C-alpha positions as a LaTeX table, in Angstrom:
\begin{tabular}{lrrr}
\hline
Residue & $x$ (\AA) & $y$ (\AA) & $z$ (\AA) \\
\hline
Met1 & 0.00 & 0.00 & 0.00 \\
Ala2 & 1.46 & 3.36 & $-1.07$ \\
Leu3 & 2.05 & 5.93 & 1.62 \\
Gln4 & 0.05 & 9.17 & 1.29 \\
Val5 & 2.47 & 12.09 & 1.18 \\
Lys6 & 1.11 & 15.09 & 3.03 \\
Pro7 & 1.33 & 18.40 & 1.19 \\
Val8 & 3.75 & 21.15 & 2.20 \\
Thr9 & 1.78 & 24.02 & 3.76 \\
Asp10 & 2.19 & 27.79 & 4.02 \\
Cys11 & 4.57 & 28.24 & 1.10 \\
Trp12 & 4.33 & 28.28 & $-2.70$ \\
Val13 & 5.38 & 25.00 & $-4.31$ \\
Ala14 & 5.81 & 24.41 & $-8.05$ \\
Ala15 & 3.22 & 21.84 & $-9.14$ \\
Pro16 & 0.93 & 21.04 & $-12.08$ \\
Trp17 & $-2.78$ & 21.64 & $-11.55$ \\
Glu18 & $-3.45$ & 17.89 & $-11.27$ \\
Glu19 & $-1.04$ & 17.64 & $-8.33$ \\
Tyr20 & $-2.72$ & 20.58 & $-6.61$ \\
Ala21 & $-6.14$ & 18.99 & $-7.11$ \\
Arg22 & $-4.82$ & 15.76 & $-5.59$ \\
Gln23 & $-3.12$ & 17.41 & $-2.64$ \\
Ile24 & $-6.20$ & 19.31 & $-1.49$ \\
Gln25 & $-7.94$ & 15.94 & $-1.13$ \\
Val26 & $-5.26$ & 14.41 & 1.12 \\
Pro27 & $-7.00$ & 13.14 & 4.30 \\
Gly28 & $-6.81$ & 15.74 & 7.03 \\
Tyr29 & $-6.23$ & 18.59 & 4.58 \\
Glu30 & $-9.70$ & 18.87 & 3.07 \\
Gln31 & $-10.32$ & 22.00 & 5.14 \\
Ala32 & $-7.05$ & 23.69 & 4.20 \\
Ile33 & $-7.26$ & 26.96 & 2.28 \\
Gly34 & $-5.96$ & 26.45 & $-1.26$ \\
Tyr35 & $-4.37$ & 28.80 & $-3.78$ \\
Tyr36 & $-3.06$ & 28.07 & $-7.28$ \\
Tyr37 & $-1.27$ & 30.62 & $-9.46$ \\
Arg38 & 1.23 & 30.48 & $-12.31$ \\
Gly39 & 2.01 & 26.80 & $-11.89$ \\
His40 & 2.46 & 27.01 & $-8.11$ \\
Met41 & 0.22 & 25.84 & $-5.29$ \\
Arg42 & $-0.09$ & 27.05 & $-1.72$ \\
Leu43 & $-2.04$ & 25.36 & 1.07 \\
Glu44 & $-2.73$ & 27.16 & 4.32 \\
Met45 & $-4.25$ & 25.53 & 7.37 \\
Leu46 & $-7.29$ & 27.38 & 8.65 \\
Pro47 & $-6.22$ & 30.12 & 11.10 \\
Val48 & $-7.17$ & 29.50 & 14.71 \\
Gly49 & $-5.81$ & 32.64 & 16.38 \\
Phe50 & $-8.27$ & 34.71 & 18.40 \\
Asp51 & $-6.94$ & 38.03 & 17.08 \\
His52 & $-7.10$ & 36.82 & 13.46 \\
Gly53 & $-10.69$ & 35.68 & 13.97 \\
Thr54 & $-11.88$ & 38.84 & 15.71 \\
Asp55 & $-10.27$ & 41.16 & 13.12 \\
His56 & $-11.90$ & 39.06 & 10.40 \\
Asn57 & $-15.29$ & 39.55 & 12.05 \\
Val58 & $-14.84$ & 43.29 & 12.63 \\
Val59 & $-14.04$ & 43.91 & 8.96 \\
Ala60 & $-17.00$ & 41.77 & 7.88 \\
Leu61 & $-19.20$ & 43.70 & 10.31 \\
Ala62 & $-17.99$ & 47.03 & 8.93 \\
Ile63 & $-18.67$ & 45.96 & 5.33 \\
Asn64 & $-22.17$ & 44.72 & 6.17 \\
Leu65 & $-23.09$ & 47.78 & 8.24 \\
Tyr66 & $-21.86$ & 50.18 & 5.58 \\
Ala67 & $-23.85$ & 48.42 & 2.87 \\
Ile68 & $-26.96$ & 48.47 & 5.08 \\
Cys69 & $-26.58$ & 52.14 & 6.00 \\
Lys70 & $-25.97$ & 53.22 & 2.40 \\
Gly71 & $-28.49$ & 50.91 & 0.77 \\
Ile72 & $-25.84$ & 49.07 & $-1.27$ \\
Pro73 & $-26.81$ & 45.55 & $-2.41$ \\
Leu74 & $-24.21$ & 43.11 & $-1.08$ \\
Thr75 & $-23.45$ & 39.41 & $-0.85$ \\
Leu76 & $-20.47$ & 38.77 & 1.46 \\
Ala77 & $-18.88$ & 35.30 & 1.75 \\
Asp78 & $-16.34$ & 33.69 & 4.09 \\
Asn79 & $-13.63$ & 31.46 & 2.60 \\
Cys80 & $-15.43$ & 30.93 & $-0.70$ \\
Thr81 & $-13.53$ & 29.02 & $-3.41$ \\
Tyr82 & $-13.02$ & 30.68 & $-6.81$ \\
Arg83 & $-11.66$ & 28.39 & $-9.52$ \\
Lys84 & $-10.48$ & 28.61 & $-13.09$ \\
Thr85 & $-9.57$ & 24.99 & $-13.66$ \\
Gly86 & $-5.95$ & 24.47 & $-14.62$ \\
Ser87 & $-5.02$ & 28.09 & $-14.01$ \\
His88 & $-6.24$ & 29.84 & $-10.85$ \\
Glu89 & $-7.75$ & 29.04 & $-7.50$ \\
Cys90 & $-8.15$ & 31.04 & $-4.30$ \\
Gln91 & $-10.07$ & 30.99 & $-1.04$ \\
Pro92 & $-9.91$ & 34.52 & 0.38 \\
Asp93 & $-10.96$ & 35.21 & 3.96 \\
Leu94 & $-13.77$ & 37.47 & 2.71 \\
Ser95 & $-15.15$ & 38.22 & $-0.73$ \\
Ala96 & $-18.14$ & 40.17 & $-1.96$ \\
Tyr97 & $-20.30$ & 40.80 & $-4.99$ \\
Ile98 & $-21.70$ & 44.31 & $-4.79$ \\
Gly99 & $-24.40$ & 46.42 & $-6.42$ \\
Asp100 & $-26.09$ & 44.94 & $-9.47$ \\
Arg101 & $-23.89$ & 41.83 & $-9.13$ \\
Ala102 & $-24.93$ & 41.05 & $-5.55$ \\
Leu103 & $-27.21$ & 38.16 & $-6.64$ \\
Leu104 & $-25.03$ & 36.97 & $-9.50$ \\
Ile105 & $-23.89$ & 33.68 & $-7.91$ \\
Pro106 & $-26.65$ & 31.06 & $-7.40$ \\
Lys107 & $-27.27$ & 30.20 & $-3.75$ \\
Asn108 & $-26.52$ & 26.48 & $-4.23$ \\
Thr109 & $-23.03$ & 27.12 & $-5.64$ \\
Ser110 & $-20.20$ & 25.36 & $-3.77$ \\
Ile111 & $-17.28$ & 26.50 & $-5.96$ \\
Val112 & $-17.52$ & 29.64 & $-8.10$ \\
Asn113 & $-16.35$ & 28.68 & $-11.60$ \\
Leu114 & $-14.52$ & 31.67 & $-13.07$ \\
Asp115 & $-15.19$ & 30.34 & $-16.56$ \\
Asp116 & $-18.89$ & 30.97 & $-15.89$ \\
Tyr117 & $-18.85$ & 33.95 & $-13.51$ \\
Pro118 & $-16.69$ & 37.05 & $-13.02$ \\
Ala119 & $-14.36$ & 37.44 & $-10.05$ \\
Pro120 & $-15.82$ & 39.13 & $-6.95$ \\
Asp121 & $-15.82$ & 42.91 & $-6.64$ \\
Leu122 & $-14.00$ & 42.87 & $-3.30$ \\
Val123 & $-11.52$ & 40.42 & $-1.80$ \\
Val124 & $-10.14$ & 40.65 & 1.76 \\
Glu125 & $-7.23$ & 38.68 & 3.21 \\
Val126 & $-6.61$ & 38.79 & 6.97 \\
Ala127 & $-2.85$ & 38.53 & 7.54 \\
Lys128 & $-1.13$ & 37.62 & 10.77 \\
Thr129 & 1.70 & 35.40 & 9.51 \\
Thr130 & 1.18 & 35.86 & 5.74 \\
Leu131 & 1.40 & 39.64 & 5.32 \\
Leu132 & 4.19 & 39.82 & 2.73 \\
Asp133 & 2.62 & 37.06 & 0.66 \\
Asp134 & $-0.78$ & 38.75 & 0.83 \\
Leu135 & 0.76 & 42.04 & $-0.30$ \\
Gly136 & 2.81 & 40.33 & $-3.02$ \\
Thr137 & 1.94 & 37.09 & $-4.78$ \\
Lys138 & $-1.72$ & 37.01 & $-3.78$ \\
Arg139 & $-2.16$ & 40.61 & $-4.91$ \\
Ser140 & $-0.77$ & 39.60 & $-8.32$ \\
Leu141 & $-3.19$ & 36.67 & $-8.38$ \\
Tyr142 & $-6.17$ & 38.92 & $-7.70$ \\
Glu143 & $-4.97$ & 41.44 & $-10.28$ \\
Glu144 & $-4.89$ & 38.69 & $-12.90$ \\
Met145 & $-8.30$ & 37.36 & $-11.84$ \\
Gly146 & $-9.88$ & 40.77 & $-12.36$ \\
Val147 & $-10.96$ & 41.52 & $-8.80$ \\
Ala148 & $-12.00$ & 45.18 & $-8.58$ \\
Glu149 & $-10.68$ & 45.93 & $-5.07$ \\
Tyr150 & $-8.37$ & 44.12 & $-2.66$ \\
Trp151 & $-7.86$ & 44.73 & 1.07 \\
Val152 & $-5.21$ & 43.24 & 3.34 \\
Val153 & $-5.89$ & 43.35 & 7.08 \\
Asp154 & $-2.58$ & 43.63 & 8.96 \\
Val155 & $-3.42$ & 41.98 & 12.30 \\
His156 & $-0.19$ & 42.98 & 14.04 \\
Asn157 & $-0.58$ & 46.69 & 13.27 \\
Ala158 & $-4.41$ & 46.87 & 13.29 \\
Gln159 & $-4.66$ & 48.44 & 9.88 \\
Val160 & $-6.07$ & 47.82 & 6.42 \\
Ile161 & $-4.02$ & 48.23 & 3.24 \\
Ala162 & $-6.42$ & 48.66 & 0.33 \\
Tyr163 & $-5.88$ & 48.57 & $-3.43$ \\
Val164 & $-8.02$ & 49.36 & $-6.44$ \\
Ile165 & $-7.29$ & 47.01 & $-9.34$ \\
Arg166 & $-7.49$ & 48.28 & $-12.92$ \\
Asp167 & $-6.02$ & 46.91 & $-16.15$ \\
Arg168 & $-4.46$ & 44.03 & $-14.20$ \\
Gly169 & $-2.49$ & 46.41 & $-12.00$ \\
Ser170 & $-3.16$ & 47.88 & $-8.56$ \\
Gln171 & $-2.84$ & 51.18 & $-6.73$ \\
Gln172 & $-3.18$ & 51.82 & $-3.01$ \\
Ile173 & $-6.28$ & 53.80 & $-2.03$ \\
Glu174 & $-7.61$ & 55.61 & 1.03 \\
Val175 & $-11.32$ & 55.52 & 0.03 \\
Ser176 & $-13.14$ & 52.50 & $-1.37$ \\
Tyr177 & $-14.50$ & 52.53 & $-4.91$ \\
Val178 & $-16.69$ & 49.42 & $-4.66$ \\
Leu179 & $-18.25$ & 50.71 & $-1.41$ \\
Pro180 & $-18.33$ & 54.37 & $-2.45$ \\
Gly181 & $-17.31$ & 56.81 & 0.26 \\
Leu182 & $-16.06$ & 54.23 & 2.78 \\
Glu183 & $-12.78$ & 55.54 & 4.17 \\
Ile184 & $-10.14$ & 52.92 & 4.86 \\
Ala185 & $-9.15$ & 54.91 & 7.96 \\
Leu186 & $-12.55$ & 54.04 & 9.44 \\
Leu187 & $-11.70$ & 50.35 & 9.19 \\
Lys188 & $-8.36$ & 50.95 & 10.91 \\
Ala189 & $-10.09$ & 52.84 & 13.71 \\
Ala190 & $-12.59$ & 49.98 & 14.14 \\
Leu191 & $-9.76$ & 47.44 & 14.38 \\
Gln192 & $-8.01$ & 49.54 & 17.01 \\
Leu193 & $-11.24$ & 49.99 & 18.97 \\
Asn194 & $-11.73$ & 46.21 & 18.82 \\
Arg195 & $-8.58$ & 45.88 & 20.93 \\
Gln196 & $-10.18$ & 47.94 & 23.70 \\
Thr197 & $-13.81$ & 46.83 & 23.82 \\
Asp198 & $-16.29$ & 44.20 & 22.63 \\
Gln199 & $-17.67$ & 43.91 & 19.12 \\
Ser200 & $-21.16$ & 45.15 & 19.94 \\
Gln201 & $-19.55$ & 48.43 & 21.02 \\
Val202 & $-17.45$ & 48.46 & 17.86 \\
Gly203 & $-20.62$ & 47.97 & 15.82 \\
Ala204 & $-22.42$ & 50.77 & 17.65 \\
Trp205 & $-19.46$ & 53.08 & 17.02 \\
Leu206 & $-19.39$ & 52.16 & 13.34 \\
Leu207 & $-23.09$ & 52.93 & 13.02 \\
Ser208 & $-22.54$ & 56.34 & 14.64 \\
Gln209 & $-19.85$ & 57.09 & 12.03 \\
Met210 & $-21.83$ & 55.81 & 9.05 \\
Gly211 & $-25.18$ & 57.42 & 9.76 \\
\hline
\end{tabular}
């Protein structure tokens, strides 16, 4: 009986698509977060840190509250898989279809096929140990996929680094385009407040700023 070789995690490894597809099915790794880009795969084990999880939730809360307050149609997803078979795959921490595309993906979809649907309008990665990769290789991946806007949450420094993506290139921004008028500084302030109080208080503060 052949031994099952466990995949290398948390780094990019050169591999054909077929090897990536096999590795993400290795027993015990089905719940790993998978990325595939330019002939390289990366598997990340699901983060379990409390600060990673709470920052993730605060940013999701801010996005939802802003859309509600401004009447912006929104569908926000956690760890959704986007796949272009043989070429690209990603599972960002948060992703959203916004405005007239909010209902674009059918509710029974398990994996969003990028041959059938466009990339999401907004992608968010929450970085505690992966910051440089999120700012580098993953940003290039999302540029190539055609994501409209990309945010990286820097857990250590309680800040959000945001980029608008146009013509397969990106530029850092201080105000969101896909959520018009949302200042990135507001997200940073919410993350910092989250270190001092509970999330219901953070939500109440966000509402007071968005009204």
